[in-house]
N, C-alpha and C positions, 0 to 999 in steps of 0.2 A: 372233162372237156377236151376237146381235140385241139391239138396245135394247128392242124391244117386248117381249122375253121377261120383262122386269121390270116390276112395276106402278109407274106414275108418278103422283105426288100433285102437283097444281098449286097455285099460290098461292091461287087463289080457293078451291080445295077446303079449303085450311087456314083461310082467313080467314072463310068462311061457315059459320055454325054449322049443326050438324045437330041440327034439333031432336028429331028422332027419337032420335038417339043420346043428346042431352044429358038427355033425360028418359027415356031407357030405363033401366029399373031404377033410377032415381032418382039416377044419378051425374052430375058437373059436369065441364067440358072446360077451365075457366079456368087451372087450374094448369098444364096441359100447355102452354097459349099463352105464360105467363109464362117458363117454362123456355126456350122456344125463342127468346124475345127476348133472354134474357140470353146465351145462347149466341152468338147473332149479334153482339151488342154485343162480346163478348170476342174474337171473331174478328176484328173491325174494328179493335180496340185492338192486337191482336197484329200485324195488317198494318202499321199506323201505325209501331208501334215498330219493327218489323223495318225499316221504311224509314228511320226516324231513325238506327238503329244502322249501317245501311249508309252513311249521310250521314257520320257521325262516323268510321267506319273509313276513308272516303276522305281524311280530313284527319289521318290519323295522322302524327305528326312534323312537322306544319306548323302555322302560324298560322291559326286559323278565319277565315272572311271576316268583314269588318266590323270589324277591329282595326287601329289606327294608333298609333304611338308618336311623341310630340311631334310631331304632325301628319303623320307619315310613314307612309303605307299600307304595312302588312307583311302584308295579307291572303294567305293561301296559300303564304307563303314558309317554307322551312325554317330551322333554327337558323342555319346558316352565312349563309344569303342574308339573312336578316334582319339578322345581325350586320354585314355588308358594307355593306348599304343604310344602316344608321344610322351606321356609322363615317363614311361619306362625307357624310351629311346633318348630322351633329352635330360636325364636327371643329373648329368655331368655339369650342366650349367650351375647347379647349386653348390658344387663342390670346388674349393679354392680358398684363396685368402689374398687380402690386400696387405702388403708390406710397406709401412711408412718409414722411410729411411731419414735419420737425422745424425747430426754430428756426435750427438751424445749417446746414440744408440738406436737400434730398430725395435719397432712394434709392429705386430701382425693382429689384423682383424679378419676373422674367418667370415666367408660369403653369408653364412646363416646367421650372423648377427644383424646383417641389414636385408635379409630375406631375399637375395638374388636367386632367380629361378626362371625356368622357361615359362613364357606367358601363353599357357595352353589355351585359354579362353580366346585370346586374340588370334591364334594361329588357327584353331579349330574353326572359329567364325569365319576366317578368310577362305579356309578349305571349302566350307559349306557355301560360300557365295560364288565360288569359281564356276564359270559357265552358266550362271542363271542371272544373266542381266539382259535388258533390252525387252522388246515386244516378243510374243510367242514364236513368230516366224525367225526373228534375229536370235532369240535363246535357243531354238531348235537347231538352226545352223550352227550356233557356237558349240552346242553339246556334241554334235556330230564331229565338228572339228577337233573339240577337246578329246574325244575318245580315240581319234586318229593321231593327234599331235603330241599330247601330254602338257601338263602345267605343274610348275615347282612354286610352293609358298615359301618366302624367306623366313627364317626363324626369327622370334622375337623374345627377348628377355625383359623380365621385370624386376625392380628392386625398391627399397624404400630409401629414398634419397635422403630424408631427415635422419633416419636411423644411421646411415652411412656416415653424415656429417657429424652426428653426435658421437659416434664410435671413434672416428678419427680425432675429434677434439679431445675425447676423454684418453685415447691412447698417448697423444702427445703431451697432454697436461702431466702425466706422470713424470716426464723429463724435463718439465719446465722449473725454474729457479727463481724464486721472487728476489727483487733487489734487497739490499740490506743498507739503510742509512747508517751514517756515522754515529757513534754512541759516546757520550762523556759521562763518567761518574766520579764522585769522590769516595775514595776509600782511605782507610787508616794509613796506608802507605803514601797517599797523594792523589792526584788527579789522573786517572787513567783514561785513554782514548782508545776506542775500537774503530778501526778504519771502515770506511763505506765499501761495498761490494756491488758489482754490476750484477743484475739478474738477467734471465734469458727466457725466451718464449719461442714458439714455433708456429709457422703459419699454416695452421691445420685446415683452415678454409681453402687455401689454394690446394693443398694436398688433396683434400677430399674433392674438390672440383676436377682435378687431374684424374683421380681414381674414377670418377663417375663417367667421365668421357670415355675411358677405355672399356669400363665394365658395361656401358651401353650397348657395346658391340658383342653380339653372340660369339664372335670367334676370338674373343678375349682369351688369354691363357689363364691356367688355373692359379698362377702366382702373379699378381699385378704389383709392380714395384713403383712407388712415387716418391718424390723428395718433399720434405718439409723444412723449409729453409729456416735457419735460426735467426732470431731478432733479439738484439741486446736491449736491455731495459735499465736506463740509468736510475740510480736512487734519487729520492727527492732531496737528500740533503747529504753532501759529500764531505769530503776530508777537510775542505775549506771552513765550512761551517763549524765542525768540531774544533779546529785550531782556533778560530775566533772566540768560540766559548771557553776554552781553556785559558786563553790569554786574559780574557774578562775576569775569570775566576781567580786567577793569580794576581790581578791587580786589587780584587777585593780582600784577598787574604793578606793581613798586616795588622799591627797593633791598633786598637781603637782607644782614643784618649776622651774620656768623658769629663766635662768641666762643669763647675758652677761657681761663678766668682771667680775666686783665686784657688779654689780647691781643684785637684786633678785626680783622676783615677785611670790606670791603664787596664785595658783588656788585651791579653796577649794574643798574638796571631794564631797560636795553635787552637784558642778558644774559639776565635772567629771562623776558623776553618771548619770546626764542627757544625757550624750553623748553616753552611753552605751546600746546596745540592744542585741538581740540574733537572729543568723541566723544558717541555716544548713552548716555544714562543708562539706568537700569533700565526707565523708562517709555517709553524712545524718545526723549525730548526731548534737545536739544543741551546739553552742559555742559562747561566748560573743565576739561582734564586736564594734568598735568604729565608730560613725557618724562623719567621718573627717570634713564634711562640717559645723558642729555645732561648732567646736572649735574656729574658728576666732572671733566669737562674745565675746569670753571670753578674748580675747587678746588686748581689747582696752588701757587698762593702760600700757601694755607693749609697744604698738605701739606709744602711746604718749610720753612715756619716752624715746624711742630710735629714736624718728623722729628728723632729723637734716636737716634743709633745705640747698640745695646746694647753694653756693656762686659763682656767676659769676666773671670771671676776671674783674677788675675795672681799670680805667685809672687814674693815679695820675697826676693832671694838675695844672699849675700855676694858679693864679686868672685870668690871661688873657686868659685861655683856653688852653694853650700849653701843650701837653703831655709830661711829663718828665719820666714816668715809668708806670709800670704795676704791679698791685697786682695779684698774681697767683689765679686762681680759685680753688675752693675746692669742692669735690663731696659732695652731700647730703647723707643721709642715711634714709632708712625706713624699717620697719619690713616686711620681706617676710611672710606674714600670711600663706600662703599655705604651703611653705615649713616648717615653724614652726609647723603648724597643723599636717603635715606629721610625723614630728620628735616626737610630742607628742603621736600621734597614735601608731607609732612604740614602743615607750617606754611603753605605756599601754599594747601593745601586749606581749612585754617581761615580764611585770609583771604577766600577765595571766599565763605565762609558768614557774613562780616562780622566775625569776630574780629581783634583787634588783638594781634599777636605780634611784640614789639619786636626779638628776636633769636633765633638758631638756635645751640645749643651744638654746637661741633665734637665729633664722636665719634673717640676714638681706640682703638688696640688695643696691646697690649703686643707686643714683639719680644724673644724670649728671647735670652740670650748663648749663644755656641758652648759656653763652658766655665762650668758653673755654680759658685757658691760651695760647694755641698755636695761636689761632685766635687773641687775644689781642696783643700778642708780634709783630704783623706786625705793630704795631703803636708806640711801645716804648720797652725800656729794662725792663726786669724782676726784680722787687725790692721784699725785704723780710723785715719782721718786725725786726728791730733791738733792739728795747726796748719798754716796755709798762709798765703801772701802773694803778691800778683801786682803787677807793676810794668810801666807802658807807658814807651816811650821812642820818640823819633823816630830813625829809620834814617837814618844818614848818616855823614859823615867823622869825627865825634867819637868814634864807636864802632865804627869800621871796617865800616860798613854793618851794624851788629848783631852781627858775629861775635865781638867782644870781651866781649859780654854773653852770647850763647847758648852759645859754646864752654865757659865754666866750668860752665853747667848741665848741659850734656852730659856733661862729664867727672865731675861730681860726682854724676849721677843714678845711684841704685842703692846708693850707699854705706850700708854697714850698721855701726851703732855698737852694740857689745856693751854689756852693763850696766858702767857705770863708764868707758867709753871716751870720749876727749876728741876732737872734731872742731876742727881748726884750718885755716883757709883755704888757706894756701900749702902746708901738708903734703899736704892733699887735691887741690890743684890741679896741683901739679907745676910744672915749668919752663914759663915764658910764652916761646915762641919762634916765629918765623914758621913754622918747620917743623911745628909743631902747629897752625897756622892762625890764630895771633894776628897782629895787625897795629897799625899806629900809631892813636892816639886821642888824645882831649882829657884834659888835667890842668891844675890850677891852679898857676901859677907865679908865686909873689910876689903882685903886685898886678894880675895879668891872667890870662886863660885861653888856654892853648895848644890850638887844636882837633886838632892832629895831632902833639903833641910827645912822647908817651909810648907805647911799646910796650904794647899791652893796655889802653890807656886807654879809660875808659868801663865797665869791669867792675864799677865800684861799684854799678850798677843790679843786678847779680847778687848782690853780697855783701849789699846792703842788703835784698833780697828774702829771702836766705836767713835773715838775722838775724832779721827779723820773724817768719817762720815758726817758727823755733826758740824765740823769745820767747813766741809764743802757744801753743805746745806744752807750756809750762810746764817746760821744761828748765832745768837751771843754767846760767846764762849766764856767759861769760868776757869776752875783749877786745872792745872796740867803740870806734870813733873816728869823730867826726863830720866832715863837710866843713867847710871854711872858712866858706863862705857857704851859705845855705839854698837848695836846689833843690826847687822847689814839686813835682815828681813823686814825692817821698819823703814819709812820714808825719813830721810836724813832730816834731823832737826825737828821732827814732828812725832816722835814716840811719846806715849803717855803711860807712865808707870803708875801701879797701884799697890799700896801695901799698908800694913798695920804692924807696927813693931816698937816695943818699949814705950808705949803711950803716945808715939807718933803716927800720924796718918798721911798718906798720900792718895789723892783721889782725882777723879775726872768728874768735871760738872759742866752744863751748859743749860741755857734758857729758852723756852720757846717764845721768842718775841715776835710772832706772827699773830694775825687776828683770828686764825683758825687752829684747830687741834692739830697736832702732828702725832704720828705713830712709828714706833722703832720696830723694824722687821729684821730677822736674822736668819741666817742660812748656814748650815754645817754639813760638811762632806769630807770624804776620804777617798784616797786612791793609794793602796799599798801602805807604805811607810810614811806617806805624806798627808796631812790634813789641811783644810782651809777652813776659815771663818769669814763670814761677809755680814756687815752691818748696813742697813738702808734706813733713811730718814724718809717718811711719806708724808705729804701734806698738800694743801691747796696752794699753787703758786701765787706769789704776790708781786712777781716782777723783779725780784732782786737777782743780781748777778755777782759771782764769787770768782776772784782772781787771786792766785797763789804764786808768789814769786819763786824763782829757783834759789836753792840755799846758797847763802854766800858762806864761804868757808875760809878761815884763816887760822894761823897759829897750829899748823898741823906738825905732829910728832909721830915719827915712823914706829910702828911696833915691831917687835922680833919674837921669834919662838925659840925657846931653848929646851934641850933634853936633859932630863934628870933621871938617874938610876935610883930606884926605890926597893926596898924590901917588901913593900906592901903588895906587890904584883908578883905572879910567877915567874920565874926566869924566862927572859926571852919576850915576855908579853909586852905589847906596845899599847899605850892608851893616851889619848889627848885630853887632857882635864881642862885646859884654858885655851881659847882661841884669840888670836891676836886682833886687837882693834886699835887704830890710829887715835892718838889724842888729837883733838881739834876744837875750835870754835866755830859755831853755826849760827846763822841767822836767817830766818824765813819769815815773810810779811804775807798778810792777808788783807785785802780790801773788798768789803761788800757794799754794792750800789744798788739803790732802788730807784728807778726813774732817773738814773743819772746822778742821784745824789748819795754821797757816802753815808751809810748808816753804821759801819764797823770798820775799824782799822786796827789790826793787831800785828804785833811783831814778837816772835818767839825767839829767844836767845838761848843757846845751848852750849855749855862747856862740857866736852867729853873727855874723861882721863885717858892717859895712855895705859893700855891694857896689853901686856905681853902674853903672848901664847906660852903653853907648857905642855911637853910631851913626856910621860913618864914610862920608863922601861924596867921591867923586873930584873933583879940581878940575882 
């Protein structure tokens, strides 16, 4: 195809006005010229825009030219390349330490413990965004400007805030010191008090916050120093509480007096101290306490003194075994150790508070008998003790070591007298023979005493005791004879000797003048060289009352003791063969009333001879 086949218009033709045309028909050509200009301008703009878009497309996925991060040029680098370059260039952000300064010392926490590092992601993202904002035209203009002017992205650091706080807390905790409360303890040497001590801690949270503020700045130095202020911690319980506890314990430590009626037992302060320790009170402060379980071991003497065995009801029988009456049972008694220990502990607690408690009453509990009175009464009537008497004597050769006194009591024990029946000593006792256990004992022979001259000698202690029991029971009394001289173990004017010698007999007798049977009971016991015998008369009371006068004494002759040297004893050996007894006359009266009426009136007149003492010394 030929070019010249088409009409061609030159620039000159366009620019030079055609006067002929312009004026032809009265039409103007300027509008056409303006339109042509505008079209050309648009075409130019399109060409430039196309060029810019082609420029932008050539940097897709890469950092535009003219961009650096923290002074590191990353122009034209893709995401991975830029990240690698920055990792290498900014690795110093991860190297360093935080030094926490305290008055107790310094501790250091390396940056890697809380992951301080350059924030590569944030910085590369910012570099990739540089110059890529706005509409295409604005973006194109910005990219051209960026290429010619340059853009710097500020560095950014990242760190684990929680880990930083934890590491600082852990670091300062190593130098913390807990407070110590005062302490009180009881030791063998006494009460020991350990004083209280303040604790300390450090404000790790404030130190961590200060460090974080510095470390968030990329320009922070490799060593960041922050202060952790010391904070004093007071103990919960100081020296005052310990002093109060010690004073209270000292008030508790002292003798404890345990009482029951008129009886008293002392537990010494040293023992009391062994019971006391210290525990925390409700508010946590120390306070003295008593180990109540330790107290009973110190009450053995009290328990022994207060122990009383129960007595079961017993049957009073004839020698043939017939029940004639019942002796009432009686409760026993024993120390209630647990209750007494509690009372002592409460007393000591009152002492601790400043109270003055002079004594603690021993607590007792009843011990029931095996056979109660109610059960025994099914077989017989209840009897009571109507009269009793007890006599002591020295156990020795003058009474066949007590056998001549105890054996009659044993034989007579359980004797039943029916109403109107008479008791007579020798008939009740039976034969006095060695085969039955009797032996030689003392008797009064003329003007001297034979210590072992009579079989059964000494049994007068038993007969005198029975006589006095029957006398006080209000029975009808019969025979009675006094000793030649007064023996001071017997009631004055109411001794009753028994003997058989040369066809003569001295005896004791009385009659049951009551309407019910009576029973004679005896008790025999010994403690070392001293023996006792006790007779009791049991029966059903009929309302009789007994009164015995005081002895009336006259015609007194004072006895003396003389010393005699004899050849019957080894030289220098001393022995008292006779004991002095004043000569005197004595009168004692008894009156027995029943329902106010006198049923017995007795007067016992006794003449005791003067009996001088004698001491023999071997020559």
